[in-house]
N, C-alpha and C positions, 0 to 999 in steps of 0.2 A: 781213512783211519779216524777213529774217534779222537777228539781234541784232548781228552784226559790221557789217553795212551800216548799221543804225540808229545804232550807236555812231560809225561813221565820219562819217555825215551830221551827227550832233549836234555832233561836234568841229569841224565847219566853221562852226558858228554863232558869232555874236559872243558876248562874255562876257555881255552883258545878255540875249541870247536864251537862252543856256545856263542862266542863273540862272532865267529864267522857266520854262524846261522843267523844271528841278529842282523848282521850287515846284509846278508842276502835277502832276508825278509823285508828289511827297511827299503832296500833298493827296489824291491818288487812293488812297493806302494806308490812311488813317484819317480820313475826312471827318467823323466824329462829333465830333471835338474842334476842328475848324477854326475855328468861331466864337470859341472861347476863345483859340485861338492868335492869331487876327486881332486880338482886343481887346487882348491883351498887347503885340503889336507896335505897335498904335496908341498905346497908352500910352507905350511905350518911345520911339517916334519923336517923340512930342510932347515928352517930357522932354528928349530930345537937342536938338530944335529950340530950345526955350526956353533951354537951357544955352548953346547956340551964340549965340543972340541976346543973352544976358547977358555974353558973352565968356568964359564958363567953359571952353568947349572950342572947338577949332578944326576947321572942316570940311576934309575931305580928299577929293579926287575919287576915285571908284571905280576908275578905271583905274590910278591910282597905287597904291592899296591892293592890287589884284589883282597888279600887277607885283611889288610888294614881297613879297607872300605867295608868289608863284611862285618868286622868287629864294631865299627862305628854305627852301622845300620842296625845292629842287634841290640844296641843299648836302649 
């Protein structure tokens, strides 16, 4: 598949599907360290979950975050 066609198809995916694709492609570049990366993300997500449950941080939905980021990047 031509890279331009692939890019066009990828941009038609939802934000969640694009994030999954990014993760898959990233893992394909250096799978040797993936277990270490996965463990670090597991620890980070657990820490964030517990902080949210204790009321130390507030949860924000992903679509809002992506929209805010997109607006900041377009300035």
